C-alpha positions as CSV (number, residue, x, y, z in Angstrom):
1,M,-4.7,-28.5,55.8
2,K,-2.5,-26.6,58.4
3,R,-2.3,-29.7,60.2
4,Y,-0.1,-31.2,57.2
5,D,1.5,-28.1,57.6
6,D,2.8,-28.1,61.6
7,R,4.0,-32.0,60.5
8,D,6.0,-30.9,57.8
9,K,7.3,-28.1,59.9
10,H,8.4,-30.3,62.6
11,L,10.1,-32.4,60.3
12,E,11.9,-30.0,58.5
13,W,13.3,-28.9,62.1
14,V,14.2,-32.5,62.7
15,I,16.3,-33.1,59.5
16,I,18.0,-29.6,60.6
17,M,18.8,-31.0,64.2
18,L,19.7,-34.4,62.8
19,Y,22.2,-33.4,60.4
20,P,24.8,-31.8,63.2
21,I,24.5,-34.7,65.4
22,V,25.1,-37.0,62.2
23,A,28.0,-35.1,60.8
24,F,30.0,-34.8,64.3
25,I,29.4,-38.6,64.8
26,M,30.8,-39.4,61.6
27,L,33.3,-37.0,61.2
28,S,34.5,-38.4,65.0
29,S,34.4,-41.6,64.0
30,R,37.9,-42.2,62.0
31,E,36.6,-45.6,60.5
32,V,33.6,-43.5,58.8
33,S,35.6,-40.5,58.0
34,A,38.6,-42.6,56.3
35,S,35.9,-43.1,54.0
36,G,35.1,-40.2,51.5
37,W,32.3,-42.1,50.1
38,I,30.5,-42.4,53.0
39,L,30.5,-38.9,54.3
40,L,29.4,-38.3,50.4
41,I,26.4,-40.3,50.6
42,V,25.4,-38.7,54.1
43,H,25.8,-35.3,52.8
44,L,24.3,-35.5,49.5
45,L,21.1,-37.0,51.6
46,F,20.8,-34.0,53.1
47,G,21.0,-32.1,50.5
48,L,18.2,-33.6,49.1
49,L,16.1,-33.5,52.5
50,W,16.6,-29.7,53.3
51,R,13.6,-27.6,52.4
52,N,15.1,-24.8,51.9
53,L,18.5,-22.7,52.2
54,R,17.5,-21.7,55.4
55,S,17.8,-24.8,56.1
56,V,21.3,-25.3,55.3
57,M,22.5,-22.5,56.9
58,V,20.7,-23.0,59.9
59,S,22.0,-26.6,60.5
60,S,25.4,-25.4,59.9
61,V,25.3,-22.6,62.2
62,V,24.1,-25.4,65.0
63,M,26.5,-27.9,63.9
64,W,29.8,-25.0,64.6
65,I,28.0,-24.2,67.4
66,V,27.9,-27.8,68.9
67,A,31.1,-29.4,67.7
68,I,34.1,-26.4,68.6
69,P,32.9,-26.6,72.2
70,I,33.2,-29.9,72.2
71,W,36.2,-30.6,70.0
72,L,38.1,-28.2,72.4
73,Y,36.9,-30.5,75.4
74,V,38.3,-33.7,73.6
75,E,41.2,-32.1,72.9
76,A,41.6,-30.0,76.3
77,G,42.2,-33.6,77.7
78,R,45.4,-34.6,75.4
79,S,47.6,-31.2,75.9
80,A,47.8,-27.7,75.3
81,Q,49.7,-27.8,72.2
82,V,47.3,-29.5,71.4
83,V,44.8,-27.4,71.9
84,A,46.7,-24.2,70.6
85,N,47.1,-26.2,66.8
86,F,43.6,-26.5,66.7
87,T,42.6,-22.8,67.8
88,G,44.6,-22.0,65.1
89,S,43.8,-23.6,62.5
90,L,40.0,-23.2,63.3
91,P,40.3,-20.5,60.4
92,L,41.5,-22.7,57.8
93,I,39.4,-25.5,58.8
94,I,36.2,-23.3,58.7
95,L,37.8,-21.5,55.2
96,M,38.0,-25.3,53.9
97,Y,34.4,-26.3,55.6
98,M,33.0,-23.2,53.2
99,F,34.0,-24.5,50.0
100,I,34.2,-28.2,50.5
101,V,31.2,-28.7,52.3
102,F,28.7,-25.8,52.6
103,L,28.7,-24.0,49.3
104,P,28.0,-27.1,47.3
105,S,24.9,-27.8,50.5
106,L,23.6,-24.1,49.2
107,L,24.3,-25.5,45.0
108,L,22.6,-28.6,45.7
109,V,19.0,-27.2,47.4
110,S,19.0,-24.5,44.9
111,L,19.4,-26.8,41.9
112,R,16.8,-29.4,43.7
113,K,14.6,-26.4,44.3
114,K,14.4,-25.5,40.6
115,L,14.6,-28.4,39.0
116,W,11.6,-29.5,41.5
117,S,9.9,-26.4,40.7
118,R,10.0,-26.3,37.0
119,Y,8.8,-29.9,37.0
120,K,6.0,-28.9,39.7
121,L,7.0,-31.2,42.1
122,K,6.2,-30.8,45.8
């Protein structure tokens, strides 16, 4: 039984680390980010894969820790004004992320856990 739990933990960490990578690639691609449906479907799939609320939080924190320096590096090649606009807009971007992406993720994972525990699914 211990072996299964270890594999399960490894899979959980793969999903936690895969979300920031997939989210960053999709949001950086103009073709994919132009279609809100693709982003919504991918986000819902990750919502079903996350095991608990801690997984959602860790994935989100890792995404922001990785994404902000990369975006600043990419934008720094353009001009100082673009970087200033980006850093000035960052609080609004983070606030929008909290209400549009993060809170619905938490609600989705909580709802999934409640339904699965109610119907005794794993």
